[in-house]
C-alpha positions in Angstrom: -3.3 19.5 2.2 -3.6 22.2 4.6 -0.9 24.8 5.5 1.8 23.6 8.1 1.4 24.5 11.7 4.6 25.8 13.4 5.5 24.0 16.7 7.9 24.7 19.6 8.3 22.5 22.4 9.9 20.0 25.3 9.7 16.2 24.6 8.1 14.8 27.4 7.1 11.2 25.7 8.6 9.5 23.1 6.5 6.2 22.0 6.4 3.9 19.0 3.9 4.0 16.5 2.6 0.2 16.4 0.3 -1.0 13.4 -1.2 -4.4 13.8 -2.7 -5.7 10.5 -4.9 -8.9 11.0 -6.1 -11.1 8.0 -7.3 -14.9 8.4 -5.8 -15.7 11.7 -2.2 -14.0 11.1 -1.2 -10.8 12.6 1.7 -8.6 11.2 3.3 -5.7 13.4 4.8 -2.9 11.6 6.6 0.2 13.2 6.1 3.1 10.6 7.8 5.8 13.1 7.3 7.2 16.8 4.8 9.5 18.3 6.2 12.6 20.4 4.3 14.3 23.0 5.7 17.8 23.4 4.9 20.4 26.0 4.9 23.9 24.1 3.4 26.2 21.4 1.6 25.7 18.3 1.2 28.6 15.5 -1.1 28.6 12.8 -0.6 31.2 10.0 -0.4 34.5 11.6 -2.2 33.7 14.9 -0.6 34.2 18.1 1.3 30.8 19.4 -1.1 28.7 21.6 0.3 27.0 24.6 -0.5 23.3 25.1 0.5 19.6 25.1 0.3 17.9 21.6 1.7 14.8 19.5 3.9 14.8 16.3 4.2 11.6 14.4 7.6 11.3 12.8 9.5 8.5 10.8 12.0 6.0 12.0 14.9 7.7 9.8 14.0 11.1 11.5 14.2 9.5 15.2 17.5 7.9 14.3 19.0 10.9 12.6 18.3 13.1 15.1 18.6 10.9 18.2 15.5 12.6 19.8 15.5 12.0 23.6 13.3 13.1 26.5 13.4 16.5 27.6 14.9 17.8 24.2 13.6 21.1 22.9 12.4 20.8 19.4 11.5 23.3 16.8 9.5 22.6 13.5 6.5 22.4 11.2 4.3 19.7 10.3 0.6 19.2 9.1 -2.3 18.6 11.0 -3.5 14.7 10.5 -6.5 14.7 8.6 -9.8 13.0 9.4 -10.2 9.4 8.5 -6.3 8.6 9.0 -6.9 5.9 11.5 -3.2 4.4 11.5 -1.5 7.9 12.9 -2.6 8.6 16.5 -1.3 12.0 16.6 -2.2 15.6 16.0 0.6 16.8 13.4 2.4 14.4 10.7 4.4 15.1 7.7 6.9 17.2 9.4 8.7 19.6 7.1 11.3 21.1 9.4 12.5 19.7 12.6 15.1 21.3 14.5 16.9 20.3 17.7 17.3 23.5 19.6 18.8 22.2 22.7 19.6 18.7 23.9 18.5 18.0 27.6 21.5 18.0 30.2 19.8 15.7 33.0 17.6 12.8 32.9 14.0 13.6 33.1 12.4 12.3 36.5 9.0 10.7 35.2 6.3 8.8 37.3 6.4 6.0 36.1 10.1 6.0 36.3 10.7 4.1 32.9 13.2 6.6 31.1 14.4 3.8 28.6 15.3 5.0 25.2 12.4 4.2 23.1 12.6 0.7 21.3 13.9 0.7 17.9 11.6 -0.1 15.0 12.6 -3.8 14.7 12.2 -4.3 18.5 8.8 -2.9 18.3 7.8 -5.3 15.5 9.0 -8.2 17.7 8.1 -7.2 21.1 5.4 -9.1 22.8 2.4 -7.1 23.2 -0.1 -7.0 26.4 -3.6 -5.2 26.3 -3.3 -2.2 28.7 -6.0 -0.5 30.7 -7.2 2.4 28.9 -7.0 4.6 31.8 -3.2 4.1 31.9 -2.4 5.4 28.6 -4.9 8.1 27.6 -6.0 9.6 31.3 -4.1 13.1 32.2 -3.1 11.1 35.2 -2.5 7.7 33.6 0.5 5.8 35.2 1.8 4.8 31.7 0.9 8.1 30.0 4.7 8.9 29.4 6.2 5.8 29.3 8.3 4.5 26.3 6.7 1.0 26.4 3.3 2.2 26.1 1.6 2.6 22.8 -1.9 3.1 21.3 -1.7 0.3 18.7 -3.7 0.8 15.5 -5.3 -2.4 14.4 -6.7 -3.1 11.0 -8.7 -6.4 10.7 -8.7 -7.1 6.6 -11.0 -9.0 4.4 -8.9 -8.0 1.4 -5.3 -7.6 1.9 -4.9 -5.5 -1.0 -7.1 -2.9 0.4 -6.6 -1.2 3.7 -9.5 1.0 3.2 -11.9 -1.5 3.5 -10.4 -3.0 6.8 -12.0 -2.3 10.2 -9.6 0.1 12.2 -9.6 0.3 15.8 -7.1 1.8 18.3 -6.0 -0.6 21.4 -3.7 0.6 24.3 -1.0 -2.0 24.6 2.2 -2.3 26.7 5.7 -3.5 25.1 7.5 -3.5 28.3 8.9 -5.8 30.7 6.6 -8.2 32.4 7.6 -7.1 35.8 6.7 -3.6 35.5 4.9 -2.4 38.7 2.8 0.1 36.7 0.9 -2.5 34.5 -2.7 -2.6 34.8 -4.4 -5.1 32.3 -7.4 -4.2 30.2 -10.6 -5.3 31.6 -13.2 -6.6 29.1 
């Protein structure tokens, strides 16, 4: 495993990590954690810190114990996600140290104005999912980029339920939010 990377930044987006497993016409949903988007710095080894926006995968226990919210200032260290790990759509994971430096005082104004707390792991697994237009989630100016209900669902299609490595993995933007959200754009196939 590679050396950990130190990070420091303010949470600008908090999204559930959704994994959908498909086998013989059935779909099972699981939420192995959350993806934080931070605006801050990354430091590798003795190199100078680099300012950027980056993503960190954390588990549900870390999320619950720390009660992380939008606007919080965090510091920690984590490992880069290796190539070929399709169920973790983040840059960093396996957080070794995570410190809450400062809690946000005022709610963060986002566009879209969805500042709801992220769904719990159980709610994510049961939430109805709608395919979301790619540009809404992944574009720098995407209307759902910072929404807590927008996810990049990792979907695995299995031929053998005992072996995830042989499955075919894809990542699909999805919305777990309310049906009446004015920012929702359906995926165009």
